[in-house]
C-alpha positions in Angstrom: -0.2 0.1 0.0 1.1 3.4 -0.9 1.3 6.0 1.8 -0.4 9.2 1.3 0.3 13.0 2.4 -1.1 12.1 5.7 0.8 9.2 7.0 4.1 10.6 5.0 3.4 13.9 7.3 3.0 12.2 10.5 5.9 9.7 10.1 8.3 12.6 9.4 6.7 14.7 12.2 7.0 11.9 14.6 9.9 9.5 13.2 11.9 11.9 11.4 11.2 10.1 8.3 12.5 13.3 6.3 14.3 16.0 7.5 14.3 19.0 7.0 10.5 18.5 6.3 8.6 21.1 4.1 4.8 20.8 3.8 5.0 22.4 0.1 7.0 19.4 -1.0 4.4 17.0 0.0 2.4 15.7 -2.5 -0.8 13.6 -2.5 1.3 10.3 -2.3 4.9 11.2 -2.3 7.4 13.5 -1.3 9.4 16.2 -3.8 13.5 15.7 -2.7 15.7 18.1 -3.4 19.5 19.2 -5.0 21.7 19.6 -2.2 24.6 21.7 -1.9 27.4 18.9 -2.8 27.8 16.9 -6.0 30.4 14.5 -7.3 31.7 14.0 -11.0 33.9 11.3 -12.5 37.2 12.7 -13.6 37.8 12.5 -16.9 40.2 9.8 -17.5 40.6 7.0 -20.3 40.9 3.4 -18.3 38.9 0.0 -17.5 37.5 0.2 -13.9 38.0 -3.3 -12.2 35.1 -3.6 -9.7 37.2 -5.9 -7.9 39.6 -3.3 -7.1 37.9 -0.7 -4.7 41.0 1.6 -4.7 40.7 2.6 -8.3 37.2 3.0 -8.1 37.4 5.1 -5.0 40.1 7.5 -7.4 37.9 8.4 -9.7 35.4 10.7 -7.9 35.8 14.8 -7.4 33.5 16.1 -5.2 32.3 19.9 -5.7 30.4 22.5 -3.8 27.5 23.6 -5.9 25.7 25.6 -3.2 27.2 29.3 -4.5 26.7 29.1 -8.4 24.7 25.6 -9.3 26.5 23.7 -11.6 26.6 23.0 -15.5 26.1 19.4 -16.6 27.8 18.8 -19.9 26.0 16.8 -22.5 26.1 13.0 -22.0 27.8 13.5 -18.6 26.6 11.9 -15.2 26.9 12.7 -12.2 26.1 12.1 -8.4 23.7 14.5 -6.6 23.4 14.9 -2.8 19.8 15.4 -1.9 19.3 18.2 0.7 16.9 15.8 2.8 18.0 12.9 5.0 15.5 9.7 5.1 15.1 7.3 7.7 12.7 4.3 6.9 11.0 2.3 9.5 11.0 -1.4 9.6 7.7 -1.8 8.0 8.0 0.6 4.8 10.2 0.4 1.6 11.3 3.8 -0.1 11.3 4.0 -4.1 12.8 7.1 -5.7 11.4 8.2 -8.8 12.2 11.0 -11.5 9.9 14.5 -11.9 8.4 14.6 -15.4 9.9 18.0 -15.8 13.1 16.6 -15.8 12.4 13.8 -17.8 10.9 16.3 -20.5 14.1 18.0 -20.3 16.2 15.1 -20.7 17.6 15.1 -17.5 17.6 11.6 -16.6 17.2 10.9 -12.8 18.1 7.3 -11.5 15.5 5.3 -9.8 16.5 4.1 -6.6 15.2 1.5 -3.8 15.5 2.2 -0.5 15.4 -1.0 2.1 13.5 -0.8 5.4 15.5 0.5 7.9 17.8 2.6 5.5 18.9 5.8 7.2 20.9 8.4 5.6 22.0 11.1 3.0 21.0 9.8 -0.3 23.0 10.2 -3.6 21.0 9.9 -6.9 22.2 9.6 -10.3 21.8 12.5 -13.0 22.4 11.8 -16.9 22.3 14.7 -19.1 21.0 12.8 -22.3 20.7 15.9 -24.4 23.5 18.0 -26.6 22.6 20.9 -24.2 24.6 21.8 -21.3 22.0 21.9 -18.1 22.2 24.1 -15.3 21.1 23.0 -12.0 20.9 24.6 -8.6 20.8 23.9 -5.0 17.4 23.8 -3.7 15.5 22.8 -6.7 12.9 19.3 -6.3 14.8 16.9 -8.2 13.1 13.7 -7.6 9.9 12.2 -5.7 9.8 9.5 -3.1 7.3 7.1 -2.5 6.7 5.2 0.4 5.4 2.0 0.3 4.1 -0.4 3.3 5.3 -3.8 3.5 3.0 -6.8 4.1 4.8 -8.2 6.9 7.9 -7.5 9.0 11.2 -8.6 7.5 13.3 -11.0 9.3 16.0 -9.1 11.7 18.9 -10.4 10.0 17.9 -9.3 6.5 16.8 -5.6 7.7 19.3 -3.4 5.9 20.5 -1.6 9.4 21.5 -5.1 10.5 23.8 -6.4 6.6 27.5 -6.6 6.7 27.4 -5.1 3.2 24.9 -1.9 3.8 27.4 0.2 2.2 25.5 3.4 2.2 23.8 3.1 5.7 24.3 6.4 7.8 26.1 8.0 4.8 25.3 11.7 6.1 28.8 13.2 5.9 32.0 11.7 4.2 31.0 10.0 0.6 31.3 6.7 -0.4 31.6 5.6 -4.0 30.5 2.8 -5.8 30.8 -0.5 -3.2 30.5 -4.0 -4.3 29.8 -7.4 -2.6 33.1 -8.4 -0.9 32.2 -11.7 -0.7 31.3 -12.1 -4.3 34.4 -10.4 -5.0 36.6 -12.8 -3.0 35.0 -15.9 -4.6 36.3 -13.9 -8.2 39.4 -13.8 -7.1 39.6 -17.4 -5.5 38.2 -18.5 -9.1 41.0 -16.5 -10.8 43.7 -17.9 -8.5 42.8 -21.5 -9.0 
């Protein structure tokens, strides 16, 4: 069941579901989230990224504060945008981040994202300029919408996002964490390579 504005408001006020909460961003069954003050761009280097080499992946990012003048996304450029809000998902909900129609019609593609129950943190979302035009973005603009869905039951405690060893982005409120991959999978991959 999708939550309506009444329940979203109640959870935001009582359980910090969304912080800061702004009534003007609340829709009938979603909540508009905004562009935060920081974006992350990928360095323009020609090299192969190997998902089994975390140091190589961690070295591709540059962080830019856009709070003053915004940022111009070049044609065909992909960036990560920090949201202006943090979310704290209770154990009985899941959250879907979806693009806003105005950006889709402009050719600015917002990545869909899913947040498991008990996720808590400061989301960073993908933004891709699919056009031939540079597009300027600014802090504070509504960029996507959160849709909250009630779960049909309570998840197993060890499966909750907050309890998983590989919950890479849990409580990401300060320092940026780049792409992380499943350590167990990568270890098994190296074992196969070395055999």
